[in-house]
C-alpha positions in Angstrom: 94.5 102.9 134.1 94.4 101.4 130.7 98.2 101.1 130.1 101.2 100.3 132.2 104.9 100.2 131.4 106.5 96.8 130.7 108.6 95.9 133.7 112.4 95.4 133.4 112.1 91.8 134.4 109.4 91.0 131.8 111.2 93.0 129.1 114.4 91.0 129.7 112.4 87.7 129.3 110.8 88.9 126.1 113.8 90.6 124.6 112.1 94.0 124.6 112.8 97.4 126.0 111.5 98.1 129.5 108.9 100.9 129.7 107.0 100.0 126.6 103.3 100.6 127.1 101.3 97.4 127.7 97.6 97.4 126.9 95.2 94.6 127.6 91.5 93.9 127.2 90.7 95.6 124.0 89.3 94.6 120.6 91.8 93.8 117.8 90.5 96.7 115.8 91.2 99.2 118.6 94.7 97.7 119.2 95.6 98.0 115.5 94.4 101.7 115.3 96.5 102.4 118.5 99.6 100.9 116.9 99.1 102.6 113.5 98.0 106.1 114.6 99.2 106.6 118.1 95.6 107.8 118.7 96.3 111.0 116.7 93.0 112.8 116.2 92.1 113.4 112.5 93.9 110.2 111.3 91.7 107.5 109.7 92.9 103.9 109.8 91.6 101.1 107.6 92.4 97.6 108.8 91.7 94.6 106.5 91.6 90.9 107.3 88.6 88.6 107.6 86.7 91.9 108.0 87.4 95.5 107.2 87.4 98.2 109.9 87.5 101.9 109.3 88.2 104.0 112.4 89.3 107.5 113.5 90.2 108.9 116.9 88.2 111.4 119.0 89.0 113.1 122.3 85.3 113.2 123.2 82.3 110.9 123.2 80.5 112.0 120.0 77.5 109.8 119.3 75.9 109.7 115.8 72.1 110.1 116.1 71.8 108.4 112.8 73.8 105.4 114.0 76.1 105.3 111.0 79.1 104.3 113.1 79.9 102.7 116.4 81.5 104.8 119.2 84.2 102.6 120.7 86.2 103.3 123.8 89.9 103.3 123.0 92.8 101.9 124.9 93.5 105.2 126.6 90.8 106.8 128.9 89.1 109.8 127.3 89.8 108.7 123.7 87.1 107.2 121.5 87.0 105.6 118.0 84.3 106.2 115.4 84.2 102.7 113.9 82.6 101.4 110.7 82.7 97.6 110.3 82.4 95.8 107.0 82.0 92.3 108.1 83.3 89.2 106.1 85.0 91.2 103.4 88.2 89.1 103.5 86.4 85.8 104.1 84.0 86.4 101.2 86.9 87.3 98.9 88.6 84.0 99.9 85.4 82.1 99.5 84.9 83.4 95.9 88.5 82.7 95.1 88.2 79.1 96.3 84.9 78.6 94.6 86.4 79.7 91.2 89.5 77.6 91.9 91.7 80.7 91.1 95.2 81.4 92.4 95.6 84.3 94.8 95.4 87.7 93.1 93.5 86.5 90.0 90.3 88.1 91.3 92.1 91.5 91.4 93.4 90.9 87.9 89.9 90.0 86.6 88.3 93.0 88.4 90.9 95.4 87.0 90.2 94.1 83.4 86.4 94.6 83.8 84.6 97.6 82.5 83.4 100.2 85.0 80.2 98.9 86.5 81.2 95.3 86.0 78.3 94.8 83.5 75.9 95.0 86.4 77.6 92.3 88.5 77.1 92.8 92.2 78.8 90.9 95.1 76.7 91.2 98.2 
């Protein structure tokens, strides 16, 4: 069993409603998709932070022979997530912002003012 209801005693201690589903032992990406989509099939979730994760929900184990995505077990048995991870997007953004000594948001303003193609500039 991957979820159990919050007991009345613990709910009272935490100031929450009893019966809420409690899930433990999963990746933060999986937990955020569960919270945002309710594991609805066909819904794609994008989570940004220090990294960016793109994930949808499947009711079957469907592996990609080309290995373009990870197949991740979800918080509920029999549900899987097709997961694409873009590592360090947020931390790279912050690094560049700090390197330039800019205030938050200035990178967005500068990028919006740039011509399409950014004159060949690439950030990798």
